[in-house]
C-alpha positions in Angstrom: 41.8 5.9 -129.7 38.4 7.1 -131.1 38.0 9.4 -128.1 41.3 11.1 -128.7 40.4 11.5 -132.4 37.1 13.1 -131.4 38.9 15.5 -129.0 41.7 16.3 -131.4 40.1 19.7 -132.4 39.5 20.4 -128.7 42.9 19.9 -127.0 41.8 22.2 -124.1 39.4 19.4 -123.0 42.2 16.8 -122.4 43.1 18.0 -118.9 39.5 17.4 -117.9 39.8 13.7 -118.7 43.1 13.2 -116.9 42.8 12.4 -113.2 43.8 15.2 -110.8 47.4 15.2 -109.7 48.1 15.0 -105.9 48.6 18.8 -105.8 45.1 19.2 -107.4 43.2 16.4 -105.6 40.5 17.4 -103.1 39.8 14.6 -100.6 36.7 15.3 -98.6 37.4 15.4 -94.8 41.2 15.1 -95.5 42.9 17.5 -97.8 42.8 20.1 -100.6 45.9 19.4 -102.7 48.9 19.6 -100.5 47.0 21.2 -97.6 46.1 18.5 -95.1 43.4 18.9 -92.4 44.9 18.4 -89.0 48.4 19.5 -90.2 50.4 22.0 -88.1 49.6 25.5 -89.2 53.4 26.1 -89.6 53.1 24.1 -92.8 51.2 27.1 -94.3 54.5 29.0 -94.4 55.1 27.4 -97.8 52.3 29.6 -99.2 54.2 32.8 -98.2 52.6 35.5 -96.1 48.8 35.7 -96.1 47.3 38.7 -97.9 44.7 39.0 -95.1 43.9 37.3 -91.8 41.8 37.6 -88.7 42.2 35.8 -85.3 40.5 35.6 -82.0 40.5 33.2 -79.1 43.4 31.1 -80.6 41.5 30.5 -83.8 42.3 32.2 -87.1 41.3 32.6 -90.8 44.0 33.5 -93.3 43.6 34.3 -97.1 46.0 34.1 -100.0 45.2 35.3 -103.6 46.3 33.8 -106.9 47.3 35.8 -110.0 44.3 35.2 -112.4 41.5 37.6 -113.2 39.7 37.6 -110.9 42.3 36.1 -108.7 41.6 32.8 -107.1 41.2 32.9 -103.3 42.5 30.3 -100.8 41.2 30.6 -97.2 42.4 28.4 -94.3 40.9 28.2 -90.8 43.2 27.0 -88.0 42.6 26.3 -84.3 44.8 25.2 -81.4 45.7 21.5 -81.3 43.9 20.1 -78.2 46.4 19.6 -75.3 49.1 21.8 -77.0 49.2 25.5 -76.1 51.6 26.5 -78.9 50.5 24.7 -82.1 47.6 25.4 -84.4 46.1 22.9 -86.8 44.4 23.3 -90.2 40.6 22.7 -89.7 39.0 24.1 -92.9 40.3 24.9 -96.4 38.3 26.9 -98.9 39.4 27.5 -102.6 37.8 29.3 -105.5 40.2 28.0 -108.1 39.2 25.4 -110.7 42.7 24.0 -110.3 41.4 21.9 -107.4 39.1 19.0 -108.1 37.6 15.9 -106.6 38.4 12.5 -108.0 35.0 12.4 -109.6 35.9 15.6 -111.5 33.8 18.1 -109.6 35.4 21.5 -109.2 34.4 25.2 -109.0 32.1 25.9 -112.0 30.2 22.7 -111.5 26.4 23.1 -111.4 24.2 22.2 -108.5 22.7 19.4 -110.6 26.2 17.9 -111.2 27.0 18.1 -107.4 23.7 16.5 -106.6 24.4 13.7 -109.1 27.5 12.8 -107.0 26.3 13.8 -103.4 22.5 13.6 -103.5 20.4 16.5 -102.2 22.7 18.2 -99.7 21.1 20.4 -97.1 21.5 24.2 -97.4 23.7 24.9 -94.3 23.8 28.7 -94.6 23.4 31.6 -97.0 25.3 34.9 -97.0 26.0 37.8 -99.2 29.5 38.7 -100.5 30.5 41.6 -102.8 30.3 39.2 -105.7 26.7 38.3 -104.8 24.7 35.9 -102.7 26.3 32.6 -101.7 24.6 29.3 -100.7 26.6 26.7 -98.8 25.6 23.1 -99.2 27.5 20.9 -96.7 28.0 17.2 -96.5 28.9 17.2 -92.9 29.4 13.5 -92.7 31.9 13.4 -95.6 33.7 16.7 -94.8 33.0 18.7 -98.0 30.9 21.7 -98.7 30.0 23.5 -101.9 29.6 27.3 -102.1 27.2 28.2 -104.9 25.9 31.4 -106.4 22.3 30.4 -106.3 19.8 27.7 -105.4 18.6 26.7 -108.9 19.9 23.5 -110.5 21.9 25.6 -112.9 23.6 27.6 -110.2 27.4 27.3 -110.2 29.9 26.3 -107.5 32.1 29.2 -106.7 34.2 27.5 -104.0 35.0 24.1 -102.6 35.3 23.8 -98.8 37.0 20.8 -97.1 36.5 20.4 -93.4 36.8 17.9 -90.6 34.5 14.9 -90.8 31.3 15.4 -88.8 32.1 19.1 -88.1 29.7 21.5 -89.9 31.7 24.3 -91.6 29.1 26.9 -90.6 29.8 26.2 -86.9 33.4 27.5 -86.8 34.1 29.9 -84.0 35.1 32.6 -86.4 32.2 32.5 -88.8 33.3 31.9 -92.4 30.7 34.2 -94.0 31.5 37.0 -91.6 35.3 36.6 -92.3 34.8 36.4 -96.1 32.8 39.7 -96.0 35.9 41.3 -94.4 38.4 40.1 -96.9 39.3 42.9 -99.4 38.2 42.1 -102.9 41.0 41.8 -105.5 40.3 42.5 -109.2 
């Protein structure tokens, strides 16, 4: 009761206290909202046509944009399902939207210090430059979650959450994520 009274002048903070809905929940190594790792790529049809995509050797990246300013970006990496020649499965999901969050509250915008409080000192998997500036990818390979940050200082901010298969480093995808992201047209 006292907490609600203290937040009464700040109603915009109430959603931060509520647990994420299933559509918002990021589960490392499993899902980002309704997008499940291992799901048939045909399930992506619910998102509508991708704004951009690139494919090679039966692997593909696809990108959808939101409507905000700047628009949120959703990137999905798919590969063939072993033993099946006609079906692709979702392997990696990357989102820049603060809509998605982990059960512990982490989302884009979190600082490196906040991420380290929950995940410890994650190794820097790779760094790359996008039009928006340099990016540093910290990957918890064992848990299946990576955090794309705009710097290496403790005050740097998470710009994207990346969910991937357990034990599979996101930087080792056949179609390199950083190379693909550099090709994606920027939307303002």
